[in-house]
MIGUVEX-180647 format. One record per residue: y, z, x of N, C-alpha, C in turn; residue in one letter. Coordinates in pm, whole numbers, plus 50000, padded with zeros to 5 digits. Layout:
YZXYZXYZXa
...
***
This chain:
846809181752734848099182252668848529196852654m
849719200252705850149214152707850679218852572t
851139209852487851719213752359850929207652246s
850759215352137850109209952019851119207151909r
852399207351942853429203451846853689188551859l
853809181851746854159167651744855239165451640t
855869153751647856939150251554856439139351460v
856649141551332856429131051233857769126251181g
857909113251165859169107351118858879098550997v
859499101950885859389093950763860599084650759d
860359071750785861439061950795861619055350659v
862579060050582862809054850448863949044850443g
864139038950327865189028950312866589034550319g
866749047550294868079053650298868219064250406t
867119070650446867229081150547866009081550637s
866229086450759865179089050857864999104050861v
863819109050819863549123350813862449126850912r
862749135751003861799139451108861489154251099a
860269157951141859879171851142858919174851256g
859059186751313858099191751412856969198351334v
855729194451364854569198951288853549205251382v
852999216751340851999223251423850589219251380d
849579224851445848189221051420847699224651280e
848409233651213848039237751078848769230050970n
849509219651011850239211550914851539217850867g
851999228150936853249234750898854429227750966e
855479225150888856689219150942857579230250996v
857829230051127858529241051194860039238751202c
860469226251201861889223051217862099208851170d
863299205351127863569191951075864899186451127t
865009173251119866269166351150866279153551067a
867459148451040867529136050962868769128250998r
868749115350962869879106450986869839095350882a
870979088850854870959077150765870169065850828p
869609057150743868839045750793869769033950818t
869909029650945870739017950975870069005050930p
870818994150935870338981250883869738972150989r
869988974551118869488965551222868378972251302t
867538964051367866428969451445866898979451549d
867868975351632868308983651743868898996751695s
869748995951591870369008151540869349017351475a
868359011551408867309019551345866489026651451l
866119019451554865319025551661866099036451733e
867409034551748868229044851810868329057151721e
868419055051588868479066451496867189074551501a
866039067651508864759074751519864709082551651i
865079075851760865059082551890865999094551891a
867119093551822868079104551819867519116651745s
866869114351631866289125651557865149132051636t
864339123551700863259129051784863849137151899v
864919131651961865559138652073866139152052031g
866719152451911867269165051861866179175651849e
865039171851796863939181351781863289184651914l
863209174751999862579176752130863389186452216r
864709186752193865549196052267865259210552230a
864659212652113864379226252067862909230052073r
862009219852090860569222652085859839214152189h
858759219252247857969211552344856969202352273p
857429190952227856569181952150855869172052242v
854699167152198853849159152285853699144652241a
853999141452115853799127852066854579126151936a
854709113651894855509110451775854709101051685v
854759103751554854179094851455855259090151360g
855269077351329856219071751233855479067751105l
856049071150991855499067150862856539058750790a
856129047450735857079038650667856369030450561l
857129025650466856589016750363856589002650418a
855408997650451855318984250507853918981350557g
853728969150607852438964850658852358967950807f
851368975950845851188980250983849838975051032v
849778970251155848518964851206847528976151231d
846258972351249845188982151262845358990851386a
846068985851488846298993651609847409003751596g
848069004151480849159013451452850299012251552r
850618999851588851738997751679852728987451630g
852238977551555853058966251512853408967551363l
854678966351330855108965851191855288951151154v
854398946251068854458932151030855588929450932r
855758938550836856758936450731857058949850665y
858318952850646858738964950575859858960950480a
859618961450349860568955650253861948961950255p
862058974850291863348981650288863938983850427h
863278978150530863738979750667863858966050732l
864458965750851864748952750914863588947450997s
862578955451027861508951051118860658939851058w
860388929651140859478918651105858658915251230r
857328917251221856438915051336856998921651462d
857368934351448858048941651555857108951751620a
857058952151754856228961951825856918975551826p
856988981751712857808993651694857329005251779v
856019007551784855509018951861855939018052007a
855819006252066856189004652207857699006452226a
858489001252135859939002452146860389017052139r
859859024452042860249038452028859719046652144i
858499043752188857929051052302858799049452427a
859319037352447860199034952562861469043252551e
861979044752430863229052252411863019067252427r
861899072452378861729087052375860849092352488v
860109083452554859259087852663858059095752619g
857549092852497856369099652443855449089252378l
854149092352365853269083352290853719082552144p
853609070652086854059068351948852999060451873v
852719064651749851879056751658852669054351530v
852299043551459852979039751335851929038851225v
852279043051103851359042050992852129039850862e
851479033350766852029032150632852249046150576h
853379048250506853699061850462852679067550363d
852149059150274851139064150180849849067950253a
849469060050354848299063450435848499076850506n
849679078550564849969091050634849909102850537a
850479101150419850469111950320849039115250277a
848229104950256846839107250215846059114750321a
846259111050447845559118050555845999132650563l
847279135150540847759148950540847139156950426a
847039150750309846419157650195844929160050221e
844289151150292842879153050327842709164750423r
843579165450522843449175650625843929189350578r
845029189450500845679202150470845919204850321f
845579195250233846009196850096844959193749992g
845339185749893844569184049770843299175849787a
843179167949894842039158949908840889164549990a
840969176850030839889182750111838559181850037a
837539176250103836199175650047835919164049955g
836929155949923836719144549833835999133249907s
835119126149836834409114949898835179101849884s
835789099349768836589087249746837909091649682v
838989090649759840299095149715841249083449705t
841969082449595843059072849581844359080749568v
845309077649655846649083549645847549073749572l
848259078749472849239070849399850589077649417v
851439071949501852739077849530853789071049444a
854339078549348855309073149255856719075949307l
857409065349343858789066549390859599055249332g
860349048349417861069036349373860079026249317t
858929025149382857809017149333856559025749336g
855429019649368854169027049383853599024149522i
853359034649597852639033549723851229038749704g
850299033449782848889037249763848159038849893n
847109046949888846169048050000844789050449941a
843779046250016842379048149977841639054650093l
841029066150067840219073050166838759072850124l
837899068250213836459068150190835829078050287l
835339089350235834819100150318835829103950427d
837089104550388838149108850478838699098250570g
838159086150565838629075250652839429065250569r
840539060650626841379051150556840679037650541l
840779031950422840409017950402841689009850405f
841789000550501843028993150524842918978450487r
841718973650454841548959350428841428951550557g
841218938450544840998930050661842228928550748a
843428929650688844658927150762845608939050760h
845108950750720845908962850726846858965050612g
846748957650502847748958750395847188964750266v
845898968150263845308973550140845528988750133a
845548994250009845568987549880846988987149822p
847398975749770848708974249706848528974749555e
848158986249504847828987449362849058986349273l
850228989549325851438988549245851738974649197g
851108964749261851358950949222850198944749145h
849308953249096848378948548993849188944748870l
848878933548812849638928948694849048935348569r
849838943748503849358950648384849948944948255v
851028936948267851648930648151851918915948185v
851128906648134851398892448162852818888848118p
853548882248208854938878248181855808890248144d
855528901648206856298913748180857548914548266g
857958926648295859188928848372859098922348510r
860198916548553860238910148685860108920648794a
859358917248898859148926149012859748919849138c
860328927749227860858922149352859818914549435p
858528917049411857488909849487857398895249447c
858038891449336857998877649288857148875549165g
856298885349132855478884349012856188891048895k
855548890448780856068897148661854968906248606r
855378917948555854428926748490853638935748581g
854108938048705853388946748798853398961148748c
852328968448784852168982348741853398990648775w
853968988848896855098997148935856358994448856e
856398983448784857568980748698857508989048570r
856378995748546856219004148426855919018548462y
855629021248588855179034648629855769037848766c
857029042148769857729045648892859069051748852s
859819056548949861149061548919862039050648864g
861969038848924862749027548874862349024048732t
861049023848708860539020448575860999030548470a
861069043248508861479053548414862899050948364l
863779047148455865149043848415865179031548326a
864409021248362864369008848282863859011748142t
862809019648132862249022948001863259030447915t
863959040047975864949047747900866059038647847a
866529029447929867599020347885867099011047775l
865839006647784865288998347676865189006347546e
864839019047556864769027547438866149029947378m
867149031347464868519032947416868929020947333v
868579008847381868938996647309868178995247178s
866928999747177866088997747058866309008346952a
866299021046993866379031946895866759044746968d
868079046946992868479058347074868249071847008p
868439072846877868289085746811869319095646862g
869199108246822870129118546868869799122647011p
870529117547108870169119547248871419119947335s
871559130547412872649131147508872499120547615g
871259117647655871029107247756871479093747702l
871239091047575871679078447516873189077447519a
873879088447495875349088147501875819085447644r
875139091347742875469088547882875279073747913e
874159068247865873859054147892874909045047827a
875339048547707876359040347640877659040447717a
877989051947778879239053047853879149046047988a
877989047248054877829041248187876349039548217d
875769027848184874329025648208873929027448353p
874839025148446874529026448587874199040548631g
874549050448549874249064348583872809068148551r
872129059548478870779062948433869769059148541i
869319069048613868299067348716867029074648673t
865959072248744864729079348715864909094448727g
865649098748829865899113048847866679118848729q
867669111148681868459116148568867619117048442r
866759107148419865889107348301864939119348308v
864359121648425863439133048440864159146248417a
865389147348470866149159648450866449161748302a
866839150848233867119151948090865859155848012a
864729150648054863469154247987863169169048004a
863409174248124863179188548147864129197048061r
865299191448031866269198547947865969197047798e
864949188847766864529187347627865099175547553g
865789166447623866349154647555865219146347494d
865279143147365864139136447301863899122347353p
864959114647380864749101047431864149101547571l
864659110547655864119111747790862649115847786a
862289124647695860889128747685859999117047641r
860509108647552859749096747512859529087547632r
860579085847713860469077047830859459082547930a
859469095647951858529101748045857099100747992v
856919102647863855569101047806855089086747824r
855989077047811855619063047831855159060847975d
855849067048071855419066048211854009071748226l
853749083248160852419089148167851349079948112g
851669073248001850699063847943850419052548041r
851459047248107851239036348203850499041148327w
850719053748364849939059148476848459059248439l
848139064048321846749063948275846179049948265g
846999040548219846569026548207846179020948343e
847039022948442846739017948576845549024848639g
845439037748616844309045148675842979040648617l
842979035748493841729030548439841289018048516s
842239009948561841908998248644841429002848781l
842099012748838841709018048968840279023448962v
839949030148852838599035648837837559024648829a
837889013448763836949002348754836648996448892d
837638996248980837478989849111836878999349214v
837379011849219837029020849328836139032549286f
836079035849159835309047249110835579059849194d
836849064049206837139075749289836679088649222p
836439098749303836209111949245837499119849235d
838579115049304839849122049303841009112149309l
841989114149224843259106949233844339117249259v
845119115049363846249123849393847529116649356i
848339122849273849639117249233850709124149317v
851389116249400852439121449486853719113649468g
854579114049570855859107349562856889115749488g
858139111349492859229118949434859069121549286g
858499111949212858359113649067857359124649034v
856449127549126855419137649097856019151549079s
857269153649121857919166449096858049169148946a
858029158448866858119159848721856749158548654s
855679159748731854329157648677853999166248556a
854489178748545854159186348424854609179548295p
855559170348305856059163448187855179151748144l
854349146448236853619134248201852149134048241f
851699143648321850339142348375849279144348268l
849509153148172848529154648065848389141847984d
849519135247956849489122447885848689112247965e
848899111948097848169102548183846679105248180a
846309117948193844879121448192844219117548060r
844899120547950844329117547819844179102547797e
845189094847837845119080347818844029074447908h
843979078948031842949074248125841559077148071y
841329089348023840009093147973839639085247848a
840649081447771840399074347645840009059847669r
840599053247769840399038747783839539034947903i
839189044547990838369041148106837049034948060a
836629024548130835379017748097834209027748101t
833469028347991832329037447985832709051947965g
833939054147921834379067947901833409075347807s
833059087447846832079095147770830669093847824g
830489083647912829149081347968829189080248120n
830259084948179830379084548324831299095948368r
831159100648491832119110448543833469103648565p
834529110648533835869105448556836519112748672l
837409105848739838099111848854838949123748811a
838959133848897839959144448882841319138648918r
842349142648846843709138048874844549150348908i
845019150949032845769162449080847079157949141r
848049166849146849299163849217849139167449364t
849919160749447849899163349591850349177649619a
849719184049713850089197749749851219198349850q
851369187949932852339188550041853699183050002l
853809177349883855099172749834855749162549925g
857079163649939857829153850016857569154350165g
856889164750212856599165750355855329158650395a
854559153150300853229147950330853259136950436a
854169127350423854199116250519854569121150659a
855499130550668855879136250798854689143450860v
854019151650780852849159150831851749149550873v
851489139350791850429129950824850729122050950g
851969117450964852329109651083852239118351208a
852679130851199852609139751314851159142751351a
850299144151250848889146951275848199134951340t
848519123051294847979110951358848409110251503l
849669113451529850159113151667849399123151752a
849129134951697848389145151772846959140451802r
846329134551701844949129851718844849118651822d
845909110451829845879098851919846309102252061a
847029113252077847599116452209846539121552305a
***
């Protein structure tokens, strides 16, 4: 292979973000496009962003990262909740369009592999990635190797039920962890607090005027500005993060938990609360080693870097 540059593409529900990545995990150039609603249009959008980058760089392969169930061969997308693909041979379709080798991976898996190779997970024996975004994405690394389960869908920790008959989840269950610990959950919690006891809060006044403006991003921004209600909501998210991590520790006993995803940009507001709650309620606390809890080092680029690295390794 004459080039060691590859393209990673993070295929999200609203945008397709692509980057040229070198062997050191550095993103050299980027391109993006809106996410279309149909298979053909989506595949054309991906091919277009890859083509834009390929016109400027000698790239050798392409990796796609997406939220969904991917088969063990990293070619077939069985199901993607925010995309149109269903049992679709995505790798082959994109490869035909771009004329390059293509691999596909779950976005949390790609991010975890990038953190292992270039970031916070270096040297860890058992790593759990918790990506806090619209919901919760997860990955499990055992001595640097992905654990995917028997059918390629593990681990779906965001759908562990933490509150019986709790908040409704799009998955069909009620009380899932991600309904209490995610960007979406942060907005829901803030609105519930506004209804129960708003107190002196600019965010509460915003919610009274237009509840639709209250998003997780807005709550986090208000918390950084010192709004008391927003800070309460963020602390609640931290408590639920610690609650879920205590369950994760019971099942996997990791030595490292990496908190990533868009919400992790606000980690200074809630990570101490999460650590303290986790340490307080973990089974055998005080008589066992507890996992280190760190934020992702690669930020929003992790899935792009991981997908590009997988493509390089496979080419």
